[in-house]
C-alpha positions in Angstrom: -83.4 31.2 -49.0 -81.0 28.4 -50.5 -78.2 30.3 -48.8 -79.7 30.6 -45.2 -81.2 26.9 -45.2 -77.5 26.2 -46.5 -76.3 27.8 -43.7 -78.9 25.8 -41.3 -77.6 22.7 -42.6 -74.0 23.5 -42.6 -74.2 24.4 -38.9 -76.5 21.6 -38.0 -74.0 19.1 -39.6 -71.3 20.7 -37.9 -72.6 20.4 -34.6 -73.5 16.4 -34.9 -70.0 16.0 -36.2 -71.1 15.0 -39.7 -67.7 16.7 -41.2 -68.3 15.4 -45.1 -72.1 17.6 -45.3 -71.0 20.2 -43.9 -67.9 20.4 -46.2 -70.3 19.6 -49.4 -72.8 22.0 -48.4 -70.6 24.9 -47.7 -68.1 24.0 -50.9 -70.5 22.9 -53.1 -73.4 24.6 -52.8 -73.2 27.6 -50.3 -69.7 29.5 -51.8 -71.4 28.8 -55.4 -74.9 30.6 -54.5 -73.3 33.1 -52.5 -70.8 34.1 -55.5 -73.9 34.1 -57.5 -76.0 36.7 -55.3 -72.6 39.1 -55.1 -72.3 39.6 -58.5 -76.0 39.5 -59.2 -76.1 42.8 -56.5 -72.6 44.1 -58.0 -74.6 44.9 -61.4 -78.0 45.7 -59.8 -76.2 48.8 -57.8 -77.0 52.3 -58.8 -74.1 54.0 -60.6 -73.9 57.2 -62.2 -74.5 57.9 -65.9 -71.2 59.6 -67.7 -71.8 62.5 -70.0 -69.1 63.0 -72.6 -68.2 65.8 -73.2 -67.4 67.8 -76.7 -64.1 69.0 -75.8 -61.1 67.2 -76.2 -59.4 66.4 -73.0 -56.2 67.6 -71.8 -52.9 65.0 -72.0 -50.7 64.3 -68.9 -47.8 65.5 -71.3 -49.6 68.9 -71.8 
């Protein structure tokens, strides 16, 4: 919701030539929230569980 609103505000500010508002919204608000959304989504991705075996693994030198 914040990201969508920021994009609309930035677009409107760009259309009316308010470059200061556009820069502030994009740089300070939008980028930070997009980074947080990306960070959370990366941690919510389902990953397969790793099962360790009791057998030793072979080294590259073997």
